[in-house]
Every structure is written in C-alpha cells, then in structure tokens.
N, C-alpha and C positions, 0 to 999 in steps of 0.2 A: 445564545441569540435563534431565538424562533423565528421565519419569516413568514409569512402570509402568500399565497397563492392561489391562480384564477381555479377556480372548481370545473372539471370538464363538464360539457356541454353533453345532451342523450345523444346528439346526432352526431360526434367524431367518431372517427375509425381507430382504435386503439391495437388493432393485430393482436391480440393477445397470445394466439398461438404461434403467429409468427417469434415474436420475442423469446416466447419458451423454448422455441427450437433453437434460437440461437444463443441463449444461456446456456444450455445445454450442450451447443457446439463446442462452445468455449473454455467448458468445464475440464479441469486436470483429468487425464483418463486415468482410471482404475490403476490401472498398471505402475504407469509413473507414481502414484500416490503411493505404491506398495514397495517400491524401491527407495522414493526416498524418507518414507519411515524405516526401513531394513538402515540406511545410511546415516539419519542422524542418529538413529538409537546406538547406533558403533559407536559412534565418535564420543556422545555421550557418556557411554559404558568407559570408556576409556581412560577420560581425563576423571573419572569418577575410582580407578580404582589404579591407575598409575602409579608408582611408588612416590614423585616426583610432584605430582598435582593432590594427590588425595588427602592429604594434611589439611592443604587450603581449601580444598573443595567443600561448596555448602550444598550447590543444588547446579541442574542444568533445566533450562524448561525454553519451547519456543519463542520465536519473535516474528514479526517480520509478515507479508502476503501470505504464504504459507499458515503461520498459526493464526491470523486472524479470519484463514475461509474468504479471503479475495483475491488466490490468485488465479490464474489465469492461463489456459493451455497445456504446455507441459512444465512440468516443477524443476526448475535446472537450478533452482538455488533455495538453501534453507536456512534460515540463520537460528542460530542458538546461542541464549545467553548463559555464559559461565558463572556463576556468582561464588566469588573467592571470600576469604578470610582476611583481608590485608587491609593496611593502613593506606589511604591514596592521599593523604597529604604527604608524605613523605615516599611515595613508591612513584616513581616516574612512569606513566602508560607504557611509552615503550621498550621499557625493562618487563613489562606485563607480558607484552606480545612476543617478544622475543624469545621469552621464557615458555611461552605457550606453543610456539611455532616451533622450539627445541623438542619439548614432550611430543606434538604431534608427528614429529618427520622418524620417528621411531616406528610411526605405524602407514605413513603414507610417503611416498615417492611424489606428487605434485600438490605444490604447498606452495603457499602464497600471504606473505604477509600483507597488510593493508590498512586504510587508513584508521580502522577503529577496531580491525579485525585479521584474525587467523583464517583461511579459506585452503580448502582442503577439498581434492577431486576424492569422494568417499564412496563414489560408484560411477559407474559409464552414464556419463552425463550430467549426473548428480552434484554440486558442490555445496559444500555446508561451511558456512562462514560460522566462524566461532567466533564469540564478543566478550572478551572479557569486563568481569564488573565488581563492584562490591556495594553492599546497601549503603542506602545513606543515613537512614535508623532502623525500618525491620525488614526481613530477608521477605515480604511480600509487597513490600511500598516500591518507592523510587530507587534508581539507582544511580552511582555511576561509574560512565563509561567513556573508553577513550572518543576525544573530538577527531573530526577528519583528517587532522594533517598528525594526531597521534603527542601533541604539544602538550597537552592538561586533560584533565578530568572533568565533563559535564554530567548534568542531570539529567533522567531521562528516567522513562517509567512505563515500559514495555506489557506489564501486566493489566496496568490503567489502560493503557491502550486496546487490548483485547478485551478488554469488560467493558468500556464505550461501544466498542464496534457488537458485541454482544447484546447490548442494551440496543442501540439505537435500530439492530435488526429486529429486535421485537416489537419494539414501538411503529417501527413501518412494515408490521406482518409481513416480514422477511423482504420486503422489497431492497432495503440498503445494500445488502451483501452481494444481490446480484445486479444492482445497479452499478453497483463499482464496477462488477466486472464489466458490464457493456460499456463505461465509461473508458475503462483500462483498454478495453478493447476499441471503440472509436480512437482512442490518443495515439493508439499503437499505428493507426493508419493516416497517420498527420502527415504530409510530407518532407520534414524537418526535423532532424534531432532537438532542434533547439524549440521548437513547438511541445515539445512532449516535457510532459514535466515529472517526476521523481513519482513513482506508486503514491507514498505514503502524503503528499502534496494532495493528488487529485483523491484520495480517500476523505481527506481531511476536508476537502471544497465539498465534495458529495455528502457527508455527516453534516456539514453547516447549511445544505441548501436543500436538500431533498424534501423536507416537510413532511405531509402524510400523505403518498400517493396510495391511488386504488388501481394503479395499473403500469407496467412497467413503460409505455410510449408516455404516460402522462409525468413520472417520475423523471425519464429523462427531459424533459421539457421543464420540469420543476429545476434540476440541476441545472442546463445551461442558462437558463434565463434568470436564476438566483444566482448563479457565479458573476455574470453579466450585471447583472441589477446592483449587486454588492461590491464587485473591486473593478467594474469597467472605468468608471472615474479615477483609478489611478494610471489607466493607460496614455501613455506618453508623456508619464510626469517625471521619469527617470527614476521613480519611488515602487519600489514594492512593497505590497501592503503587508501589517502584520494578519498571519493567518495562523490562530491558537491549537495547539494541539489538542485534542475533544479528551485524551488520555492523561494531560497534565498541564494544565492550562499556563504553567508559568513558561512554556516553552514555545517559542515561534516556529512552527516547520517551516516559515518560507524563507528562513533568515540567508540559506546560502542558494536561493533563487536571482538570479542577475533580473535587471530590469529588462533588458533586450530578451531575455527568455519569457519574464512574464508578459510583455508586450508580444511577445509571438504567440503564446497559446490566447491569449485574450482574444489578438486577433481571430483564432480560428475558431473560439468560444462565441463570437459575434456572430459570425456567420452562421454556425452551426443551431447556434437558439433559431435564428429565422425559419432555419430549413424544417427544423424540429418542430414551430409553432405549425407551419404550416401543414406538417405529414399530418398530426396530431387534430388540425380544424378540419382536415378535409374529410368529406363524406361519401367520397368514391374509394372504396380498398384500392383498387388496383392504382389509381394515383398518389394514393398516401403510400404504399408502397415504394414505388419510383420514387418517392422523394426522404424514403427511410434509408434506402439504398445508396442514396449521397452521403450517409453518415457511417452505414455499416458495412456497405459494398456490395456488388451484385449477387452474392447469394442469401442474402435476407428474403425472407420469402418464399425461398426454395424449397 
C-alpha cells in the first residue's frame, strides 16, 4: 500500500545538516562492526566444519537489524540463520535447539537456549544468536524457524526482509535506512519499555509510511503522521492491527504485540507527530531545532 503525503513548502525548515549529524552519531562505530563481523564469522565457520553439524549444514546467513543495515549504536547482538537439511514435520524444534546448544557448548562458555535461537557470547560485548532453520522449498526462499516458545516451526523469510529493505532504500534515495535509525533512536528515548515496539515492527511501520521523502525532517513527519493516520483508529479498541511483513506478506509482524503496548506506543506517536509537524513547518531554524529536541534530545543540532 502506498500512501500520499503532504509535500513540503519552500519556506519550511529542514535542518539538513543537523539530521545528517545525528544519523552519523548513532551509526555503529567501525570498531564495533569489526568485532561483530569477526564474531559471527567464527560461529558460522564452527557450525560449517563441526563433526556433528557439517552433514546437516546447508548454509548460514545474517538476519536482523545488522543484516538490514538498520542497527544503531553499539552492535551488541547479531542474528545468524543456520540452514539445515532436516524434516521439520517430524523433528521437534526443541530437539534441534538442544542439538545446536550442545555443539556450540564445545566452543563457548557463555551460552543460552532461547525461544527461537541459541545465543553465545562470541566476543566481548557481542552476543550471536543462532536460529536453526530449514527451507520450506528452496534454499533462497522462505524457511521454517522455531516459534518464540519453541513448540512448533513457523514460516519466516529473512532474505525476503533484507531484499525488501534494500529495495525500499533505493526507492527512497537512501532515506529509508537512515529514517529507520532515527525512529529507533526516538523509540529508545521513550519513557517506558511498553512504549517501545520491537525493532522489526518499527522498521515495518517506517516501510509502510515513509512515502517518497526529500529530507530527513520530511521523512520523519511522513512516518509519524502516516502511522497515526493508518493505525490510530485502532487505539483503545483492544485490537492490534495486522502489520504485513514487507519481506513475506503472509506474516503479521505484530502478532505478539499486545493491545496495551500498541496503545502506549500510539499515544507517543500521536504527540510526536504534532511536534514533528510543528518543527517542519517552522520558518525559524532556532525554533525548529528546539522542537526537534523534544523528540531527539538536547544534543540535536549541537
């Protein structure tokens, strides 16, 4: 679904350099990227050559914010999909998670089985989550992964999510990825954890509402007003709308978002959209900057 948005007026203030500076400040530092890269490559190689896993091993590839280039600040965790040759219809996901955990316990001392993955501390301050999977049809297509409680296999398409992010970034002249980062930074400043949706929900909301912006300021306004316009009607209805995964349309990325969490987030969106529109429509840079600081903190524009 493509939405129409108000076009900016020539007399609005967009604070182009201020937004560029903020985006640069929240980018993962080169040193963290290097450590994360080494950490996930080591884990992937161990799974490829280990005497127990190599026969079932088909491939490993990156997933999550790190793979979609939408991570901000320190890269503390990296998601790795481990593609295995197995029959998911007769193999319980709990069994596969336990098997992966036993293999990795030979290489790592800090290890934890989670709802859909096995996490290891692969380097200082870097946690690598290994998600076991098997293809639904082809190796390049959708996959089966454990659900959050590991009671059944569920369909996902991490490669489709990456492709959707790449295509949307091209379609928006590079604004999509940067605006996802800006909205994640804004989300992380919200007062309560219940206000802060999971990263992929937020990424999908940006994907659905960004339109075709010509500035960071305009894009942020597009997103906040677009979320309010599209989903605000569900506020206080005890209902969470279905939010379609850009990479796999049969999946609702909001299926585990509770109505109370949705309502709290939408309350924040409603007020932020008003502030962002006021900031964009200002003709005085100083006034606009003060308003944007309400969303992005006192360091904005410094």
